[in-house]
C-alpha positions as CSV (number, residue, x, y, z in Angstrom):
1,X,-7.3,-4.9,19.4
2,X,-9.6,-2.2,19.9
3,X,-11.5,-1.3,16.5
4,X,-11.5,1.6,14.7
5,X,-14.3,3.3,15.3
6,X,-15.8,4.7,10.9
7,X,-16.1,8.2,10.6
8,X,-19.6,7.8,9.2
9,X,-22.6,9.8,9.7
10,X,-24.7,7.9,12.5
11,X,-27.7,6.0,11.5
12,X,-30.5,8.7,9.7
13,X,-32.7,9.2,7.1
14,X,-29.9,9.7,4.5
15,X,-27.3,6.6,5.6
16,X,-26.9,3.5,8.1
17,X,-23.9,4.0,9.6
18,X,-22.9,-0.4,8.6
19,X,-19.4,-0.3,7.6
20,X,-20.8,-2.6,4.7
21,X,-21.3,-2.4,1.2
22,X,-25.6,-2.8,0.3
23,X,-24.7,-6.3,-1.0
24,X,-24.1,-7.8,2.2
25,X,-27.2,-6.5,3.8
26,X,-30.0,-8.3,5.4
27,X,-32.5,-5.5,5.0
28,X,-30.9,-4.9,1.1
29,X,-33.9,-5.6,-0.9
30,X,-36.5,-3.4,1.9
31,X,-33.8,-0.5,2.3
32,X,-34.9,2.2,0.8
33,X,-31.7,4.7,1.9
34,X,-29.3,5.6,-1.5
35,X,-27.0,2.8,-2.2
36,X,-24.7,4.4,-4.6
37,X,-24.2,7.1,-1.7
38,X,-23.6,4.7,1.2
39,X,-20.9,2.5,-1.0
40,X,-18.9,5.7,-2.5
41,X,-19.0,7.2,1.4
42,X,-17.6,3.6,3.3
43,X,-15.1,3.1,0.7
44,X,-14.0,7.2,0.8
45,X,-14.1,7.1,4.9
46,X,-12.4,3.0,4.4
47,X,-9.8,5.0,2.7
48,X,-8.9,8.0,4.4
49,X,-7.7,5.5,7.1
50,X,-4.7,4.7,5.0
51,X,-1.1,6.2,4.6
52,X,-0.1,4.8,1.9
53,X,-1.3,2.0,-0.6
54,X,1.4,-0.1,-2.0
55,X,-0.1,-2.1,-5.6
56,X,2.9,-5.4,-5.5
57,X,2.3,-6.4,-9.3
58,X,4.0,-8.3,-12.5
59,X,1.1,-9.2,-15.1
60,X,3.1,-12.4,-15.3
61,X,2.0,-15.3,-13.1
62,X,4.1,-18.0,-11.3
63,X,6.7,-14.7,-10.7
64,X,6.8,-14.9,-6.9
65,X,4.0,-11.9,-6.8
66,X,2.6,-12.9,-3.8
67,X,5.9,-14.2,-2.0
68,X,7.0,-10.8,-2.1
69,X,3.9,-8.8,-1.3
70,X,3.4,-11.4,1.7
71,X,6.9,-11.1,3.3
72,X,6.8,-6.7,2.1
73,X,3.6,-6.5,4.5
74,X,5.7,-9.3,7.2
75,X,8.7,-6.7,7.4
76,X,6.6,-3.8,7.7
77,X,5.2,-4.7,10.2
78,X,8.5,-5.9,12.2
79,X,9.5,-1.8,11.8
80,X,6.4,-0.5,13.4
81,X,3.9,0.1,11.2
82,X,0.7,-0.9,11.0
83,X,0.4,-3.1,8.1
84,X,-2.8,-4.2,5.5
85,X,-2.7,-7.7,3.3
86,X,-5.3,-7.1,0.6
87,X,-5.1,-10.0,-2.1
88,X,-7.0,-9.0,-4.8
89,X,-5.8,-12.5,-7.0
90,X,-9.5,-13.1,-7.1
91,X,-9.1,-16.0,-9.1
92,X,-5.8,-17.4,-7.4
93,X,-6.4,-15.3,-3.4
94,X,-2.7,-17.3,-2.0
95,X,-2.7,-14.7,1.2
96,X,-4.8,-16.9,3.3
97,X,-2.1,-19.5,2.9
98,X,0.6,-17.1,3.7
99,X,-0.5,-16.1,7.3
100,X,-1.4,-19.4,8.0
101,X,-5.2,-19.1,7.6
102,X,-6.9,-21.6,5.0
103,X,-9.7,-22.9,5.1
104,X,-10.5,-19.2,7.6
105,X,-13.8,-18.1,7.3
106,X,-14.7,-14.6,8.4
107,X,-18.0,-13.2,9.1
108,X,-20.2,-9.8,8.2
109,X,-21.2,-7.3,10.6
110,X,-21.9,-4.2,11.2
111,X,-17.7,-3.1,11.2
112,X,-17.6,-4.8,8.2
113,X,-15.8,-7.8,6.8
114,X,-14.3,-9.3,9.5
115,X,-10.6,-9.3,8.7
116,X,-8.0,-12.6,10.2
117,X,-5.1,-10.8,12.1
118,X,-1.7,-12.7,12.0
119,X,0.9,-12.1,14.4
120,X,3.7,-12.5,15.4
121,X,6.0,-11.5,18.4
122,X,8.4,-9.8,15.7
123,X,5.0,-7.4,15.1
124,X,4.0,-4.4,17.4
125,X,0.6,-4.9,15.5
126,X,-1.4,-7.9,14.2
127,X,-1.4,-7.6,10.5
128,X,-5.1,-7.5,8.9
129,X,-5.0,-9.8,6.1
130,X,-8.4,-9.7,4.0
131,X,-9.0,-12.2,1.3
132,X,-11.6,-13.2,-1.1
133,X,-10.3,-17.1,0.2
134,X,-12.6,-16.5,3.5
135,X,-15.4,-16.2,1.5
136,X,-15.8,-19.2,-0.8
137,X,-17.3,-22.7,0.3
138,X,-13.7,-24.3,-0.4
139,X,-10.4,-23.4,-1.0
140,X,-10.2,-26.0,-4.2
141,X,-13.6,-23.8,-5.1
142,X,-13.0,-22.1,-8.7
143,X,-13.9,-18.8,-8.9
144,X,-15.6,-18.3,-12.6
145,X,-16.6,-14.6,-12.0
146,X,-16.9,-12.7,-15.1
147,X,-15.8,-8.3,-15.3
148,X,-19.0,-7.2,-13.0
149,X,-18.3,-9.6,-10.7
150,X,-15.1,-8.3,-10.5
151,X,-15.2,-4.9,-10.0
152,X,-17.8,-5.4,-7.6
153,X,-15.0,-7.2,-5.6
154,X,-12.5,-4.8,-6.0
155,X,-14.4,-1.7,-4.0
156,X,-15.7,-4.5,-1.7
157,X,-11.8,-5.3,-0.8
158,X,-11.0,-1.7,-0.3
159,X,-14.6,-0.6,1.2
160,X,-16.2,-3.5,3.3
161,X,-13.6,-5.1,4.8
162,X,-12.7,-3.2,8.5
163,X,-9.4,-2.4,7.7
164,X,-8.8,0.3,10.6
165,X,-6.2,2.7,10.5
166,X,-3.3,1.4,8.9
167,X,0.4,2.7,7.5
168,X,0.3,0.4,5.1
169,X,-2.1,-1.6,3.1
170,X,0.0,-4.5,0.3
171,X,-2.2,-5.3,-2.4
172,X,-1.4,-8.1,-3.9
173,X,-2.2,-8.1,-7.6
174,X,-3.7,-10.4,-10.0
175,X,-1.2,-11.1,-13.5
176,X,-2.8,-8.9,-16.7
177,X,-3.4,-5.4,-16.7
178,X,-6.7,-5.6,-16.9
179,X,-9.9,-5.6,-14.9
180,X,-9.4,-5.5,-11.3
181,X,-5.6,-3.1,-12.1
182,X,-8.2,-0.7,-13.8
183,X,-10.7,-0.8,-11.8
184,X,-8.2,-0.3,-8.8
185,X,-6.7,2.6,-10.7
186,X,-9.9,4.1,-10.6
187,X,-10.5,3.7,-7.2
188,X,-7.5,4.4,-5.8
189,X,-7.0,8.4,-7.9
190,X,-5.3,10.8,-5.3
191,X,-4.8,8.1,-2.6
192,X,-1.0,8.1,-1.7
193,X,-0.2,4.8,-3.9
194,X,2.1,3.3,-5.8
195,X,2.7,0.2,-7.2
196,X,6.1,-2.3,-6.1
197,X,7.2,-4.6,-9.4
198,X,7.6,-8.0,-9.3
199,X,9.6,-10.2,-12.7
200,X,12.0,-13.0,-12.8
201,X,15.5,-12.4,-15.4
202,X,14.2,-14.0,-18.3
203,X,13.1,-12.9,-21.3
204,X,10.0,-13.8,-21.4
205,X,8.7,-13.0,-18.4
206,X,10.7,-9.2,-18.4
207,X,8.0,-8.9,-21.6
208,X,5.0,-9.4,-19.7
209,X,6.2,-7.6,-16.6
210,X,7.6,-4.3,-17.7
211,X,3.8,-4.6,-19.5
212,X,2.8,-3.2,-15.9
213,X,5.3,-0.7,-14.9
214,X,4.4,1.2,-18.2
215,X,1.0,0.8,-17.5
216,X,1.5,2.5,-13.9
217,X,3.7,5.1,-15.8
218,X,0.8,5.7,-18.0
219,X,-1.2,6.4,-15.4
220,X,0.9,8.7,-13.5
221,X,1.0,5.6,-10.6
222,X,4.4,5.7,-9.1
223,X,6.5,2.9,-9.0
224,X,8.9,2.8,-6.2
225,X,11.5,-0.1,-7.6
226,X,12.0,-3.4,-9.3
227,X,12.8,-6.5,-7.4
228,X,13.9,-9.3,-9.5
229,X,12.5,-12.7,-8.0
230,X,15.0,-16.1,-8.6
231,X,17.9,-13.9,-9.0
232,X,20.3,-17.0,-8.8
233,X,20.6,-20.1,-6.1
234,X,22.8,-20.5,-3.2
235,X,24.4,-23.9,-3.6
236,X,24.1,-25.7,0.1
237,X,26.7,-28.0,0.2
238,X,29.3,-25.8,-0.8
239,X,27.6,-22.0,-0.2
240,X,28.9,-21.1,-4.1
241,X,26.6,-19.5,-6.3
242,X,25.5,-20.2,-9.7
243,X,22.0,-19.0,-12.3
244,X,19.1,-20.6,-13.4
245,X,18.2,-17.9,-15.7
246,X,19.9,-16.0,-18.8
247,X,20.1,-12.5,-18.0
248,X,18.2,-10.9,-20.4
249,X,18.9,-7.6,-19.8
250,X,16.7,-6.4,-17.1
251,X,18.5,-3.4,-15.4
252,X,18.5,-1.9,-19.0
253,X,14.9,-1.9,-19.9
254,X,14.6,-0.3,-16.2
255,X,17.0,2.3,-17.0
256,X,14.8,3.0,-19.8
257,X,11.4,3.5,-18.2
258,X,13.3,5.2,-14.7
259,X,12.4,2.8,-12.7
260,X,15.0,1.7,-9.9
261,X,15.8,-1.7,-9.6
262,X,15.8,-2.5,-5.5
263,X,16.5,-6.1,-4.8
264,X,17.6,-8.9,-6.2
265,X,15.7,-12.1,-3.9
266,X,17.8,-15.2,-5.3
267,X,15.4,-18.3,-5.1
268,X,15.7,-20.0,-1.1
269,X,13.5,-23.2,-0.2
270,X,13.4,-22.4,3.3
271,X,10.9,-19.4,1.2
272,X,8.7,-21.7,-0.4
273,X,8.3,-23.7,3.2
274,X,7.5,-20.4,5.0
275,X,4.4,-19.9,2.4
276,X,4.2,-22.9,2.5
277,X,3.7,-23.1,6.3
278,X,2.2,-19.6,6.9
279,X,4.9,-18.3,8.3
280,X,6.4,-15.0,6.8
281,X,10.5,-16.1,6.0
282,X,10.6,-12.8,6.7
283,X,9.6,-12.9,10.6
284,X,12.0,-15.4,10.7
285,X,15.0,-14.9,12.7
286,X,17.1,-18.4,10.9
287,X,16.7,-16.5,7.3
288,X,19.3,-16.6,4.8
289,X,21.7,-13.6,4.6
290,X,21.5,-12.8,1.7
291,X,18.0,-13.1,1.4
292,X,16.9,-11.3,4.7
293,X,19.1,-8.0,2.7
294,X,17.2,-8.4,-0.6
295,X,14.5,-8.2,1.4
296,X,15.3,-5.5,3.6
297,X,15.7,-3.2,0.7
298,X,12.9,-3.9,-0.4
299,X,11.3,-2.8,3.1
300,X,13.6,-0.4,3.2
301,X,12.6,1.2,-0.3
302,X,8.3,1.2,0.6
303,X,9.1,2.5,4.3
304,X,10.4,5.7,2.8
305,X,7.0,6.5,1.2
306,X,5.5,6.7,4.6
307,X,8.4,8.6,6.2
308,X,8.7,10.7,3.2
309,X,4.8,11.9,2.7
310,X,4.6,12.0,6.8
311,X,7.8,15.0,6.8
312,X,6.3,16.4,3.7
313,X,3.2,16.7,5.7
314,X,4.4,18.6,8.4
315,X,5.9,21.2,6.3
316,X,3.2,21.8,4.1
317,X,0.7,22.2,7.9
318,X,3.6,24.8,9.3
319,X,3.6,26.3,6.0
320,X,-0.2,27.5,6.4
321,X,1.6,28.6,10.1
322,X,3.7,30.7,8.7
323,X,1.2,32.5,6.8
324,X,-1.3,32.8,9.2
325,X,1.1,34.6,11.2
326,X,2.1,37.1,9.0
327,X,-2.1,37.6,9.3
328,X,-2.3,37.7,13.0
329,X,-3.9,40.7,14.4
330,X,-1.7,41.2,17.2
331,X,1.6,41.2,14.7
332,X,-0.8,44.2,13.0
333,X,-1.7,45.9,16.2
334,X,2.1,45.9,17.3
335,X,3.5,46.7,13.3
336,X,1.0,49.3,13.3
337,X,2.5,51.9,16.0
338,X,5.6,52.3,13.7
339,X,6.7,54.7,10.8
340,X,5.7,53.3,7.7
341,X,8.5,52.6,5.5
342,X,10.0,50.9,8.8
343,X,7.2,48.4,9.1
344,X,7.0,47.6,6.2
345,X,11.0,46.4,6.2
346,X,10.0,44.7,9.3
347,X,7.1,42.9,7.6
348,X,9.5,42.5,4.8
349,X,12.6,40.6,7.4
350,X,9.7,38.4,8.9
351,X,8.2,36.9,6.0
352,X,11.8,35.9,4.6
353,X,13.1,34.2,8.0
354,X,9.3,32.0,7.8
355,X,10.1,31.3,3.9
356,X,14.0,30.7,4.7
357,X,13.0,28.2,7.6
358,X,10.3,27.0,5.5
359,X,12.1,25.4,2.4
360,X,15.0,23.7,5.0
361,X,12.1,22.2,6.4
362,X,10.8,21.7,2.9
363,X,14.3,20.1,2.0
364,X,14.5,18.1,5.4
365,X,11.2,16.2,4.2
366,X,13.1,14.9,1.3
367,X,10.3,16.6,-1.0
368,X,11.6,18.2,-4.2
369,X,8.3,21.3,-3.5
370,X,9.4,24.2,-2.2
371,X,7.1,27.0,-0.3
372,X,6.0,29.5,-2.6
């Protein structure tokens, strides 16, 4: 697979051109360049090449957030998108196992920290995985870090990993609304970033998970919707379904916050087995129909982010083209030969035609904005 050429300046007196943060550089001690500027430029360059970023969060541990994140990434890959999976769960980096990279290690090159690339016949592009697990001595090593180290790693995850150009970067967030989420929300301001909420039906899980939703609303971060995991079980013998958790009124809580419920994911042993084996179930043709339907709904909701933004971007670009057309020198030269009132009438008619076409394009893109 060809690697992306990061748009960082060539080696000079001001910028070294390396695709990783200064902390990974063997020349850090003697380097006299502006390290803070380099790290800032590096992150900006990475983010410019990523169209959509989706944070999968729950605030609650054990609700299946990482499972949903891995299968969402694989599902988007199966739709033909270029996808990266960023593992921000510092104390429990499991995405290495979800994609079959347990025990794998990465190297630092001038391009940055290498990702591990997951391939499957169902995907047109390899899925790039970046995780702290690839940098630990072994998978049983505990990560005992204070917030300053977490802050730095979140910046490395976005800037030092060689993501290349992506349509989607899925971020598996840790439980909680603390340092990692705050740091990432600050870092991604101005990017196309959305959140996907994961919870389970019982009240104790909702009580914590909905706090993450409120965090997003307070920060002005769009929430794609909520995935209700472990929402029922299908009997392998009679194929009847039943619920193992009481309904704590999740739908009402989501309505109150203005967040759509996009999928109810049943409890399925094959989903756990696929995660343990490093083979996302969403790519398995033998997936149970109810599970396939639920994941398809999640993937649809997130895939629409890219389509809507693309359509809106095209419409906004054509607005600029239309505006320039009205100021075109050749048009002005043609109008100059007309009588004053006729010239003004023709100019107004052209402006009205372009304005109506602009409104049509914005409507077709699915956006609510209207050209001025």
